[in-house]
Structure formats: C-alpha cells, structure tokens
N, C-alpha and C positions, 0 to 999 in steps of 0.2 A: 457501326457506329463510331461517329467522327472524335475524332479528337477531342474536343470540346466537352464531347459527354463524358468520355472516360475520366477528365478531369476534373470534371464537376461530380461524377459517382465517387471517385476517391477524395476528395475533399469531403463531399456529407461523409466518407465512411469515418476518416479523420475527425470529423465533427460529431459523429454521435460518440465516439473510442473515448475520446475527452470530455466530453457531458457525464459520461461515465464514469469516468477514472475521476471526475469532478464531485461526482456522487457517491463513488466510494471513499473520496478522502474525509466528504463530509459526515459519512454514517462513523468514519473510525474517529473523528473532533468529536462527535457525539458518545460515541462510546468512552472515549479517554475521559474526558467531561463529567460521566454517571458515575455516581457514588458507590453503587452497587460495585460497580469493576472496579472502581478503586480501591474498596475494600477488599473484595474474593481475586482478585486479580494481582493488581501495582504491590499489596499491603501483605496477605496472605500466603500469593503464592511467589510472586518476584521479591519480594525483601523476607520476609521468613522461612519458606518453605525451602526456595531456592539455595538460604544461609545453611539451613538445616543440612540439603546434599551436599555442600561441596565443603560443610565439614566432615561427614561422613566419608569422602572423597579421600578427603589424607587420614582416613582410621585406616594403619598397617594391620590393624586385628580384622579387620574381616576379608574374607575373596575377594580376590582382584580384582574379578568378575564386575562384583556387587559396588565395587571402588571405582570401578569403566561408567556401572549406569547410576551411579549418583553424581560422575561429574557431568556427564552428558545432560542430567536433569539441572544441574545448578544453573547449565550455560541455556537452557532454553528459557528462563524470561528474557536473556539476551537476544535470541535468537526472536524472540516476542515483538522485543521493545523497538530493534531493528526493520522488523519486519510493516508494524502500524508507524514508523517514520518514513518507511519509503513512500506506503501509499501514500502520507500528507505530500510528499517530497513531490512525490508524480502528481498528483492530484491538483497542487500550485504548479506545476509545469505546464498540465492541459488545460488547465484553466486562463492561463499567460495567453496558451495558442487559441480560443477559442475563439477572440476576437479576429486575429488577421487573417483565420482561416474561413471566419464568417466575409470579411472583406475578400479574399481569393475568389469565394462562389461568387459575390456579387460580379467581379469582374468576369469572371471565367461567362457565370448567364449573359449577361452583358453580350459579349461576344457570341452565345449561341443564338441570340436575335438578330445578331449582323449576319448571321452567315442565312 
C-alpha cells in the first residue's frame, strides 16, 4: 500500500469520526432544547433534586456515608451538564475540521491519480 493510500485512509477515518461527532453534538442540542428534557432533567433533577441532595449532605444528623452519597448525587448534575457541554464543543471543533479534511482528501486523491 502506498503512502498516499495510507494517508487517504487516515483522512477518510478522520472524516467519518468528525461527522459522527457532529451528529452527536446535534443530538445533544436537540435533547437540550427538548421540553420534556428541560422539565425532567434540568428542572426536576438538576435544580430541585440536586439541591435537596446538597442540603442532605450538610445534615450532621445522618450517617457520614449517607452524607457522602448525597454529596455525590448533588454533584451529578454538574457532571451531566459538563458532559453535554463537552459533546457540543467537540462537535463544534469536528465540524470546523470537516472542510479542511475534505480538502486534504481531494489533494491526496489527486496525488494518487498522478502516480
């Protein structure tokens, strides 16, 4: 296999990966905008339930292990929000790379035709 063919295969894999990341980003954005997601996850869980867990974590009247569990649950909303944010950012970055990857593919394919 020639060096050009290897480069083409690598670029094609990068292109597929980038497009998959963009699709995942789009799904996360649709999810974030979904009315039911807002009601169940953003409001009920991330706001109300996690606040209750935070209060529970500060209650010295419950066993230490239960307070630790409550604190871990209170932090879950932050982890979920960060996870979705990372997916969106990675999708944005991937989308910005699609054009340059396609250009590089065209160049490599032209080199391959010259060989």
